[in-house]
C-alpha positions in Angstrom: 44.8 -25.9 47.1 46.5 -26.3 50.4 45.8 -29.9 51.5 46.4 -29.0 55.2 43.6 -26.4 55.1 41.2 -28.2 52.8 38.0 -29.6 54.2 37.0 -33.2 54.0 34.4 -32.5 51.2 37.1 -30.7 49.1 39.5 -33.6 49.5 36.8 -36.1 48.5 36.0 -34.0 45.4 39.7 -33.9 44.5 40.0 -37.7 44.8 36.9 -38.2 42.5 38.4 -35.9 39.9 41.7 -37.8 39.9 39.9 -41.1 39.6 38.0 -39.8 36.6 41.2 -38.6 35.0 42.9 -42.0 35.6 40.0 -43.8 34.0 40.2 -41.6 30.9 43.9 -42.2 30.6 43.5 -46.0 31.0 40.9 -46.0 28.2 43.3 -44.0 25.9 46.1 -46.5 26.7 43.9 -49.5 25.8 43.0 -47.9 22.5 46.7 -47.2 21.7 47.7 -50.7 22.6 45.0 -52.1 20.4 46.2 -49.9 17.5 49.8 -50.9 18.0 48.8 -54.6 17.9 46.8 -54.1 14.7 49.7 -52.3 13.0 52.3 -54.9 14.1 50.0 -57.6 12.8 49.5 -55.9 9.5 53.3 -55.3 9.1 54.1 -58.9 10.0 51.5 -60.3 7.5 52.7 -58.0 4.6 56.3 -59.1 4.9 57.6 -56.3 7.1 60.0 -56.9 9.9 57.8 -55.4 12.6 59.0 -53.5 15.6 62.8 -53.8 16.2 63.5 -56.1 19.1 59.9 -57.3 19.4 59.7 -61.1 19.3 56.5 -63.2 19.5 55.7 -64.8 22.8 57.2 -68.3 23.1 54.7 -71.1 23.2 54.4 -73.1 26.4 56.2 -76.5 26.1 53.8 -79.3 25.2 53.6 -82.1 27.8 56.1 -84.8 27.0 54.8 -88.3 26.1 56.7 -91.6 26.2 58.3 -92.3 22.9 56.5 -94.9 20.8 58.6 -97.9 20.2 59.4 -98.5 16.5 58.9 -101.8 14.8 62.3 -101.3 13.0 65.3 -99.6 14.2 66.8 -96.7 12.2 70.2 -96.4 13.8 73.2 -94.9 12.2 74.8 -97.3 9.6 78.3 -98.3 10.2 80.9 -97.9 7.5 83.1 -100.6 6.2 86.3 -100.5 8.3 89.6 -99.9 6.4 91.6 -101.0 9.4 90.7 -103.2 12.5 92.6 -102.9 15.8 91.9 -105.6 18.3 92.1 -104.7 22.0 92.4 -107.6 24.5 93.9 -108.2 28.0 97.0 -110.4 27.7 97.1 -111.4 31.4 94.6 -111.5 34.2 95.1 -108.4 36.4 94.5 -110.5 39.5 96.1 -113.9 38.8 98.7 -112.8 36.2 97.8 -115.8 34.1 98.2 -115.5 30.3 94.8 -115.1 28.5 94.1 -116.3 25.0 91.1 -116.6 22.7 87.9 -114.8 23.6 85.0 -113.2 21.8 84.2 -109.7 20.7 82.3 -108.0 23.5 81.7 -104.6 21.9 83.0 -102.5 19.0 83.7 -98.8 18.7 83.9 -96.9 15.4 86.3 -94.0 15.0 86.1 -92.0 11.7 89.1 -89.9 10.8 90.5 -88.2 7.7 94.0 -89.1 6.7 96.3 -86.3 5.6 96.4 -86.0 1.8 99.3 -83.9 0.7 99.4 -82.9 -3.0 101.2 -85.2 -5.4 103.5 -83.4 -7.9 104.6 -85.5 -10.8 107.4 -84.3 -13.1 107.3 -85.9 -16.5 110.8 -86.0 -18.1 111.0 -86.6 -21.8 114.4 -88.0 -22.7 115.8 -87.5 -26.2 117.5 -90.6 -27.7 119.5 -90.9 -30.9 119.4 -93.9 -33.1 123.0 -95.1 -33.7 122.1 -96.5 -37.1 120.3 -93.6 -38.8 121.3 -90.8 -36.5 117.7 -89.6 -35.9 116.8 -88.2 -32.5 113.6 -89.3 -30.9 111.6 -87.7 -28.1 108.3 -89.4 -26.9 105.1 -87.5 -27.4 103.4 -86.0 -24.3 100.3 -88.2 -24.0 98.7 -86.8 -20.9 95.1 -86.2 -22.2 93.7 -88.2 -19.3 95.6 -86.2 -16.7 95.6 -82.6 -17.7 93.8 -80.2 -20.0 96.0 -79.0 -22.9 99.3 -77.5 -21.7 98.0 -76.8 -18.2 99.8 -78.0 -15.1 96.8 -78.7 -12.9 95.5 -82.2 -13.1 91.9 -83.1 -13.9 91.2 -84.2 -10.3 92.4 -80.9 -9.0 90.5 -78.9 -11.6 87.3 -80.8 -10.7 87.8 -80.2 -7.0 88.4 -76.5 -7.5 85.3 -76.0 -9.7 83.2 -78.0 -7.4 84.3 -76.1 -4.3 83.6 -72.8 -6.2 80.2 -73.6 -7.7 78.7 -76.3 -5.5 80.3 -75.2 -2.2 80.0 -71.5 -3.1 83.4 -70.8 -1.6 85.3 -67.5 -2.3 88.5 -67.9 -4.2 90.6 -67.0 -1.2 88.8 -69.6 0.9 89.6 -72.2 -1.8 93.2 -71.0 -1.7 93.3 -71.5 2.1 91.7 -74.9 1.9 94.3 -76.2 -0.6 97.2 -74.8 1.3 95.9 -76.1 4.7 94.6 -79.6 3.8 96.6 -80.5 0.8 99.8 -78.4 1.3 99.3 -76.9 -2.2 100.0 -73.2 -2.7 98.2 -71.7 -5.6 97.6 -68.0 -6.4 94.1 -66.7 -6.6 94.8 -66.1 -10.3 95.6 -69.8 -10.8 92.3 -70.8 -9.1 90.3 -68.3 -11.3 92.0 -69.7 -14.4 91.1 -73.3 -13.3 87.4 -72.4 -13.1 87.7 -70.7 -16.5 89.4 -73.8 -18.0 86.5 -76.0 -16.8 83.9 -73.6 -18.2 85.8 -73.5 -21.6 86.0 -77.3 -21.7 82.2 -77.5 -21.0 81.1 -75.4 -24.0 79.8 -78.4 -25.9 77.9 -79.6 -22.9 76.5 -76.1 -22.4 75.3 -75.9 -26.0 73.6 -79.3 -25.5 71.8 -77.9 -22.4 70.7 -74.9 -24.4 69.3 -77.2 -27.1 67.5 -79.3 -24.5 65.9 -76.2 -23.1 64.7 -75.1 -26.5 63.2 -78.6 -27.2 61.4 -78.8 -23.8 57.6 -78.8 -23.9 57.5 -76.8 -20.7 60.1 -74.1 -19.8 60.3 -71.9 -16.6 61.9 -68.4 -16.9 62.8 -65.8 -14.3 65.4 -63.1 -13.8 67.3 -61.5 -10.9 69.9 -58.8 -10.5 73.6 -59.5 -11.0 76.4 -56.9 -10.9 79.4 -57.0 -13.2 82.3 -54.8 -12.2 79.9 -52.6 -10.2 77.4 -52.2 -13.0 73.9 -53.5 -12.7 72.6 -56.2 -14.9 70.3 -59.2 -14.8 70.7 -63.0 -14.8 68.0 -65.0 -16.5 67.3 -68.6 -15.7 65.7 -71.0 -18.1 64.9 -74.3 -16.4 63.2 -77.6 -17.0 63.0 -80.6 -14.8 66.5 -81.7 -15.8 68.2 -78.6 -17.2 69.4 -75.3 -15.9 70.6 -72.6 -18.3 71.7 -69.1 -17.2 72.5 -66.0 -19.1 73.3 -62.4 -18.1 72.3 -59.2 -19.9 69.7 -56.5 -19.8 66.2 -56.9 -18.7 64.7 -56.4 -22.1 62.7 -58.8 -24.3 65.7 -59.4 -26.6 67.0 -61.7 -23.9 64.0 -64.0 -24.3 64.5 -64.1 -28.1 68.3 -64.7 -27.7 67.7 -67.9 -25.7 64.5 -69.3 -27.1 65.2 -68.5 -30.7 62.7 -69.8 -33.2 63.0 -73.4 -32.1 61.1 -73.2 -28.8 57.4 -73.8 -29.3 56.5 -75.1 -25.8 54.7 -73.5 -22.9 56.6 -70.7 -21.2 55.9 -70.4 -17.5 56.7 -67.0 -16.0 55.6 -64.2 -13.9 53.8 -61.1 -15.3 56.9 -59.2 -16.4 56.4 -57.5 -19.8 59.5 -59.0 -21.4 57.6 -62.3 -21.9 54.5 -60.7 -23.5 55.7 -60.9 -27.1 56.3 -64.6 -27.1 53.5 -65.9 -29.4 53.4 -69.4 -28.0 51.4 -70.7 -25.1 52.2 -69.0 -21.8 51.3 -69.9 -18.2 51.5 -67.0 -15.7 52.5 -67.7 -12.2 49.6 -67.9 -9.8 51.9 -67.6 -6.8 52.9 -64.1 -7.8 49.3 -63.1 -8.5 47.9 -64.5 -5.2 50.7 -62.8 -3.3 49.7 -59.4 -4.7 46.1 -60.2 -3.9 47.0 -61.1 -0.3 49.0 -57.8 0.1 46.1 -55.8 -1.2 43.8 -57.6 1.2 46.1 -56.7 4.1 46.2 -53.1 3.0 42.4 -52.8 2.8 41.1 -54.7 5.8 37.9 -52.6 6.0 37.0 -52.7 2.3 34.3 -55.4 2.0 34.5 -55.5 -1.8 38.2 -56.2 -1.8 37.9 -58.9 0.8 35.0 -60.6 -1.1 36.9 -60.3 -4.4 40.1 -61.8 -3.0 38.2 -64.7 -1.4 36.5 -65.5 -4.7 39.7 -65.3 -6.7 41.5 -67.6 -4.3 38.6 -70.1 -4.2 38.6 -70.1 -8.0 42.3 -71.1 -8.1 41.8 -73.8 -5.5 39.0 -75.3 -7.6 41.1 -75.2 -10.7 44.0 -76.9 -8.9 41.7 -79.7 -7.7 40.2 -80.3 -11.1 41.3 -83.5 -12.8 39.9 -85.3 -15.9 41.5 -88.0 -18.1 39.7 -86.7 -21.2 41.4 -83.8 -23.1 38.2 -82.3 -24.3 36.8 -82.2 -20.8 40.0 -80.4 -19.6 39.7 -77.8 -22.3 36.0 -77.2 -21.5 36.9 -76.9 -17.8 39.6 -74.3 -18.7 37.1 -72.2 -20.6 34.7 -72.4 -17.6 37.4 -71.2 -15.2 38.3 -68.4 -17.5 34.7 -67.3 -17.6 34.4 -67.4 -13.8 37.6 -65.3 -13.5 36.2 -62.7 -15.9 33.0 -62.6 -13.9 35.0 -61.9 -10.7 37.4 -59.3 -12.1 35.8 -57.6 -15.1 33.5 -55.4 -13.0 36.5 -53.8 -11.3 38.9 -53.7 -14.2 37.7 -50.3 -15.4 36.1 -49.0 -12.2 37.9 -45.8 -11.2 38.9 -45.7 -7.6 38.5 -49.4 -7.0 41.4 -50.8 -4.9 41.4 -54.0 -6.9 41.4 -52.3 -10.3 45.0 -52.9 -11.3 45.0 -56.6 -10.4 41.6 -57.2 -12.0 42.9 -55.6 -15.2 45.9 -57.9 -15.0 43.6 -61.0 -14.8 41.4 -59.7 -17.7 44.5 -59.0 -19.9 46.2 -62.4 -19.3 43.0 -64.5 -19.0 44.2 -66.9 -21.7 47.5 -67.4 -19.8 46.1 -68.3 -16.4 44.5 -71.7 -16.8 46.7 -73.5 -19.2 47.6 -75.9 -16.4 43.9 -77.1 -16.4 44.0 -78.3 -20.0 47.6 -79.3 -19.9 48.3 -81.4 -16.7 52.1 -81.4 -17.3 52.2 -77.6 -17.0 52.5 -76.3 -13.3 50.3 -73.4 -12.1 53.2 -71.6 -10.5 56.8 -70.6 -11.5 58.3 -72.0 -8.3 60.7 -74.1 -10.3 62.4 -71.0 -11.7 62.6 -69.5 -8.2 64.3 -72.7 -6.9 66.7 -72.8 -9.8 67.8 -69.2 -9.0 68.3 -69.8 -5.3 71.8 -71.3 -5.6 72.9 -68.4 -7.8 71.3 -65.8 -5.5 73.1 -67.2 -2.5 76.4 -67.1 -4.4 75.6 -63.4 -5.3 75.1 -62.6 -1.6 78.6 -64.0 -0.9 80.5 -62.5 -3.8 78.4 -59.5 -4.8 78.7 -60.4 -8.5 81.6 -60.7 -10.9 84.3 -58.3 -11.9 84.6 -58.8 -15.7 82.8 -60.1 -18.7 85.0 -63.2 -18.8 84.3 -63.8 -15.1 80.5 -63.5 -15.8 80.7 -65.9 -18.7 82.6 -68.4 -16.5 80.1 -68.0 -13.7 77.1 -68.5 -16.0 78.7 -71.6 -17.6 79.5 -73.2 -14.3 76.1 -72.4 -12.9 74.4 -74.0 -15.9 76.6 -77.1 -15.8 76.5 -77.7 -12.0 72.8 -76.7 -11.9 71.9 -79.2 -14.5 73.9 -81.9 -12.8 72.2 -81.0 -9.5 68.7 -81.2 -11.1 69.6 -84.6 -12.6 70.7 -85.9 -9.2 74.3 -86.5 -10.3 77.4 -86.3 -8.2 78.9 -82.9 -9.2 82.5 -83.8 -8.5 82.4 -87.1 -10.4 80.4 -85.6 -13.3 82.9 -82.7 -13.6 85.7 -85.1 -13.7 83.9 -87.1 -16.4 83.4 -83.9 -18.4 87.1 -83.0 -18.3 88.0 -86.5 -19.4 85.8 -86.3 -22.4 87.3 -84.9 -25.6 86.2 -81.3 -26.4 84.2 -81.0 -29.6 
């Protein structure tokens, strides 16, 4: 249509058509925006990263309020000074008269590190001959409280290297740089690796004691995570109590459970639903955190399925009721456990064998492990989740992200030993450097 030749009625009709088209496009845009928001929300709640570069809107700053005055001050504590320098004016700047006495007006604390170069001690053993009998005598090398065996690195240095490696999670070359820069000590990477190995070897008796404590524990947490050795995949297993951490590496098979637990362990094994733990014939408590996370993911994937939403809500409410239950009487706790097991079966059994039900797999899991879900109700010392095992693995997982794993079987054995020793000391609230020094000073059994 030529707009110059069009009549007024034709132009008005054209405008009405364009307005109708714009309205339709705006409606489509609104629908697409609502769909995008729904997908982003679903991805965010299910653990996804969401759209790249998209960040949530920052909250408006809350109005500031005057700070409430505290009844007691909590300022920074001052350390005990190792040196005191007094600053005073000797003469009056105006009158030039000598000034004496006075009182302290203010103080200022300056904290500094003094250079600490390495100390190298050469022990010389002089041979002396008896003029009467003619026998030559050389003193024995009594350095048990200074070095391990025939090594040249002192116990203080070995403790520092092992602590930097395990507690500080520093790479070997970073430890090498630190020793050279701060202490003017030049060691090869191989010497630092050997130092860590020497500490692990000396701690074999302590490691065996940790293993026996794990087996004797009434409640034991177990979990596993990946660990590469010389580029080959494998798994690290953690066996943790309130005061012990024990790590081993191997396959992901059930033989790893038997290898650590042996026949001595008869306590409650707290774990996730991995099949390697199924054959343990003692009491087991399965992790509700893992179960409820899977339930939550299923709920997010089926927002329009009313049966899934109702099933998930009931299962979560059942867990909350079980966690809140308390009773001093053991018989009452056992009766409550049976009651919670019955309620769980009522919720899950109808869907356990229903073909096509979205919650079938998780319902079947609950039915199968029903005797392993509410042990924490009858036994208050047993936790309902396996979070303790997750926390015990965290330090090792961070170390894995830094190093990528180990490069040999000997390196793996050293890493597992140090992780067990330092993890146990950490769980007991001990100073790792001081405890490592004490371990090296103790005689090896």
